[in-house]
C-alpha positions as CSV (number, residue, x, y, z in Angstrom):
1,M,25.9,-27.2,-7.9
2,F,24.9,-23.6,-8.3
3,N,26.4,-21.6,-11.1
4,E,26.4,-17.9,-11.5
5,R,23.4,-17.9,-13.9
6,E,21.3,-20.0,-11.5
7,S,22.2,-17.7,-8.6
8,L,21.1,-14.6,-10.6
9,R,17.9,-16.3,-11.7
10,L,17.1,-17.2,-8.1
11,R,17.9,-13.6,-6.9
12,L,15.5,-12.3,-9.6
13,E,12.8,-14.5,-8.2
14,Q,13.4,-13.3,-4.7
15,L,13.2,-9.7,-5.8
16,N,10.0,-10.4,-7.6
17,D,8.5,-11.9,-4.5
18,K,9.7,-9.0,-2.4
19,E,8.3,-6.5,-4.9
20,I,4.9,-8.1,-4.7
21,T,4.9,-8.1,-0.9
22,V,5.9,-4.4,-0.8
23,M,3.2,-3.5,-3.3
24,Q,0.6,-5.3,-1.3
25,E,1.7,-3.5,1.9
26,I,1.5,-0.1,0.1
27,Q,-2.0,-0.9,-1.2
28,K,-3.1,-1.9,2.2
29,E,-1.9,1.3,3.7
30,R,-3.4,3.3,0.9
31,D,-6.8,1.6,1.5
32,N,-6.5,2.4,5.2
33,I,-5.8,6.1,4.4
34,Y,-8.8,6.3,2.0
35,S,-11.0,4.7,4.5
36,K,-10.0,7.1,7.2
37,L,-10.5,10.1,4.8
38,R,-14.0,8.8,3.9
39,E,-14.7,8.5,7.7
40,L,-13.5,12.1,8.3
41,D,-15.5,13.4,5.3
42,G,-18.6,11.7,6.7
43,K,-18.1,13.5,10.0
44,D,-17.8,16.8,8.1
45,V,-21.1,16.2,6.5
46,E,-22.7,15.4,9.8
47,C,-21.4,18.6,11.4
48,P,-22.2,21.4,9.0
49,T,-20.7,24.0,11.4
50,N,-17.3,22.5,10.8
51,N,-16.1,24.4,7.7
52,K,-12.8,22.6,7.4
53,K,-12.5,20.2,4.4
54,L,-9.7,18.2,3.0
């Protein structure tokens, strides 16, 4: 039988798992953005007539 204390402990575990998942998703998106920025920066170097930089 679950008591209130056990229910709260279980919920904390669930929140911890969700937090880890969200942080991993954010890191993945951040890595994708940095990768795309590096790709765009590389194109800027290859095309010196393009004066636009980030």
